[in-house]
C-alpha positions in Angstrom: -20.5 7.3 7.7 -23.3 5.5 5.7 -21.6 6.5 2.4 -18.2 5.3 3.7 -19.7 2.0 4.8 -21.5 1.4 1.4 -18.4 2.2 -0.6 -16.4 0.0 1.6 -18.7 -3.0 1.2 -19.0 -2.6 -2.6 -15.3 -1.8 -3.3 -14.1 -4.4 -0.8 -16.4 -7.1 -2.2 -15.3 -6.3 -5.7 -11.6 -6.4 -4.8 -11.9 -9.6 -2.8 -13.8 -11.3 -5.7 -11.0 -10.4 -8.1 -8.4 -11.5 -5.6 -10.2 -14.8 -5.3 -10.0 -15.3 -9.1 -6.3 -14.4 -9.0 -4.1 -14.8 -12.1 -3.9 -12.1 -14.7 -7.2 -10.5 -13.9 -6.1 -9.7 -10.3 -2.7 -8.5 -11.4 -4.1 -6.2 -14.0 -6.5 -4.7 -11.4 -3.6 -4.1 -9.0 -1.6 -2.5 -11.9 -4.5 -0.1 -12.6 -4.7 0.8 -8.9 -1.0 1.5 -9.0 -1.2 3.8 -12.0 -4.2 5.7 -10.4 -2.2 5.8 -7.1 0.7 7.4 -8.8 -1.6 9.9 -10.6 -2.9 10.9 -7.1 0.6 11.2 -5.8 1.6 13.5 -8.6 -1.6 15.6 -8.2 -1.0 15.9 -4.5 2.5 17.4 -5.2 0.8 20.1 -7.4 2.8 18.9 -10.4 1.3 18.5 -13.9 -0.3 15.1 -13.8 0.6 14.3 -17.4 3.8 16.4 -17.8 6.9 14.8 -19.4 8.5 13.8 -16.1 5.3 12.5 -14.7 5.0 10.2 -17.8 8.5 8.8 -16.9 7.0 8.1 -13.5 4.0 6.2 -15.0 6.3 4.2 -17.2 8.4 3.3 -14.2 5.4 2.2 -12.1 4.1 0.2 -15.1 7.5 -1.6 -15.3 7.5 -2.5 -11.6 4.0 -3.8 -11.4 3.6 -5.3 -14.9 2.6 -9.0 -14.9 5.8 -10.2 -16.6 5.7 -13.7 -15.2 2.0 -14.3 -15.8 2.5 -13.4 -19.5 5.5 -15.6 -19.8 7.8 -12.7 -20.5 11.3 -12.5 -18.9 11.7 -9.2 -17.0 14.5 -7.3 -18.8 15.9 -6.0 -15.5 15.3 -7.2 -11.9 13.6 -4.8 -9.5 16.9 -3.7 -7.9 18.5 -2.7 -11.1 15.4 -1.1 -12.5 15.0 1.1 -9.4 18.6 2.3 -9.7 18.1 3.0 -13.4 14.9 5.0 -12.7 16.8 7.1 -10.2 19.5 7.8 -12.8 16.8 8.8 -15.4 15.1 11.2 -13.0 18.4 12.8 -12.0 19.3 13.1 -15.7 16.2 15.1 -16.3 17.5 17.8 -14.0 20.8 18.0 -16.0 19.2 17.9 -19.4 16.6 20.5 -18.5 19.4 22.7 -17.0 17.6 22.8 -13.7 14.3 23.8 -15.1 13.2 20.5 -13.6 14.8 21.0 -10.1 16.4 18.0 -8.3 13.9 18.3 -5.4 11.0 17.9 -7.8 12.6 14.9 -9.5 13.5 13.3 -6.2 9.8 13.6 -5.1 8.6 11.9 -8.3 11.2 9.2 -7.9 10.0 8.7 -4.3 6.5 8.3 -5.6 7.6 5.7 -8.1 9.3 3.6 -5.4 6.5 4.1 -2.8 3.7 3.2 -5.2 5.5 0.9 -7.6 7.1 -1.4 -5.0 4.0 -1.3 -2.8 1.6 -2.5 -5.4 4.1 -4.9 -7.0 4.3 -6.7 -3.6 0.5 -6.7 -3.3 0.3 -8.4 -6.8 3.1 -10.8 -6.4 2.0 -12.2 -3.0 -1.2 -13.5 -4.6 0.8 -15.6 -7.1 3.5 -16.8 -4.7 5.2 -20.0 -5.8 4.1 -22.0 -2.8 0.6 -22.1 -4.2 -0.9 -20.5 -1.1 -1.0 -16.9 -2.4 -4.7 -16.5 -1.7 -4.3 -17.5 1.9 -1.3 -15.2 2.5 -3.0 -12.2 0.7 -6.2 -12.7 2.7 -4.3 -13.0 5.9 -2.5 -9.7 5.2 -5.7 -7.9 4.2 -7.8 -9.3 7.1 -5.1 -8.3 9.6 -4.8 -4.8 8.1 -8.6 -4.3 8.2 -8.7 -5.8 11.7 -6.1 -3.4 12.9 -7.9 -0.4 11.3 -11.2 -1.4 12.9 -9.6 -2.2 16.3 -7.8 1.1 16.3 -11.0 3.0 15.4 -13.3 1.4 17.9 -10.8 1.1 20.8 -9.7 4.6 20.3 -13.3 5.9 20.4 -14.1 3.9 23.5 -10.9 4.1 25.5 -8.7 6.7 23.8 -7.2 9.2 26.2 -3.6 9.8 25.0 -2.9 11.3 21.6 -0.6 9.1 19.5 0.8 11.8 17.1 -1.4 14.9 17.2 0.8 17.0 14.9 0.2 14.4 12.1 -3.1 12.8 12.9 -5.0 14.5 15.8 -7.7 11.8 16.2 -5.4 8.8 16.7 -4.7 7.6 20.2 -2.2 5.3 21.9 -5.0 3.2 23.2 -6.5 2.9 19.7 -3.1 1.9 18.3 -2.7 -0.8 20.9 -6.2 -2.0 20.2 -5.4 -2.3 16.6 -2.3 -4.4 17.3 -4.3 -6.8 19.6 -7.1 -7.2 17.0 -4.6 -7.8 14.2 -2.9 -10.5 16.2 -6.2 -12.1 17.0 -7.1 -12.2 13.3 -3.8 -13.7 12.4 -4.2 -16.4 15.1 -7.6 -17.3 13.7 -6.0 -17.8 10.3 -3.4 -20.0 11.9 -6.0 -22.1 13.6 -7.7 -22.9 10.2 -4.5 -23.2 8.2 -4.0 -26.9 8.7 -0.4 -26.4 9.8 0.5 -23.9 7.2 0.9 -21.1 9.8 1.9 -21.6 13.4 0.4 -19.5 16.2 3.8 -18.1 17.0 4.4 -16.9 13.5 0.8 -15.6 13.4 1.5 -13.4 16.4 4.6 -12.0 14.7 2.8 -11.4 11.5 -0.2 -9.8 13.2 1.9 -7.4 15.3 4.1 -6.5 12.3 1.1 -5.8 10.1 -0.6 -3.6 12.7 2.5 -1.6 13.5 3.7 -1.1 9.9 0.1 -0.6 8.6 -0.6 2.1 11.2 2.7 3.8 10.3 1.8 3.6 6.6 -1.4 5.4 7.5 0.5 8.1 9.4 2.9 8.5 6.5 0.0 9.3 4.2 -1.5 11.7 6.8 1.8 13.5 7.2 2.1 13.9 3.4 -1.4 15.2 3.0 -0.9 17.7 5.9 2.2 19.1 4.2 0.2 19.8 1.0 -2.9 20.9 2.8 -5.3 18.4 1.4 -7.9 16.1 3.0 -7.9 13.2 0.6 -5.5 12.0 -2.2 -8.4 11.6 -4.6 -12.2 11.2 -5.0 -12.4 7.8 -6.6 -14.0 6.1 -3.6 -16.8 8.2 -2.0 -16.3 8.4 1.7 -12.8 7.0 1.5 -11.0 9.4 -0.8 -8.6 8.0 -3.4 -6.6 4.8 -3.9 -3.7 6.0 -1.8 -6.1 6.9 1.1 -7.6 3.3 1.0 -4.3 1.5 0.3 -1.8 3.5 2.4 -1.4 0.6 4.9 -1.3 -2.0 2.1 1.6 -0.5 0.3 3.6 -0.3 3.5 2.7 -3.8 4.8 3.1 -6.0 1.8 6.7 -4.9 0.9 7.7 -5.0 4.5 6.5 -8.6 5.0 8.1 -9.6 1.7 11.5 -7.9 2.2 12.0 -9.2 5.7 10.7 -12.7 4.6 8.2 -12.9 7.5 6.0 -15.4 5.8 7.0 -19.0 6.5 
């Protein structure tokens, strides 16, 4: 627990410091996290981390998270078109290799590209949102996610009686999940109260609840995936926490969800 706490303080402080700076520095950090996250994804599936098809995956993630706008470069294809093209390329590998690279394996790598690439791309782009309040929105999302995690953990330990999803994550409880939602809403309301009208309390309640529910579901997705492959952590980069995907599983579910459904005012 002490190691986990120390790592969390150091890594969290470093990330928040870079987030505060914003700009290209922040975007490059998120890009590196995305590439490491995809590496962890490939390793979890027991595929060669730097095989030919994995390289195609790294290039796809790089395209999705690359700081095109900050460098003043027009993106050759929008994300929608690029995601379709990546799918075609992965499927083409199956044909070209005469099924030596089976379609199930290619589909899994493609899933990893979308999961990691879109997730971290949304994380990077929210910070540089055009309304000029990217730092506020990013901190709101992160604080709500962390509030949900802490609320679920401590509420579950104190009041947890009913298992939430024991086949996937045996330690999570319904009471803990509800505690996470309540704390996330409370955190979002605090942001609304200091936002000088930028965020209403009603919208804060919606955001806090959405962040908590989707974030906890993102955590369960990662737990389910690791259980299938019989591993405890996606990586060892962060002592006490595991890998990038272990630490950011809620992030890469929440940020695209909030963006795609246009939940920010």
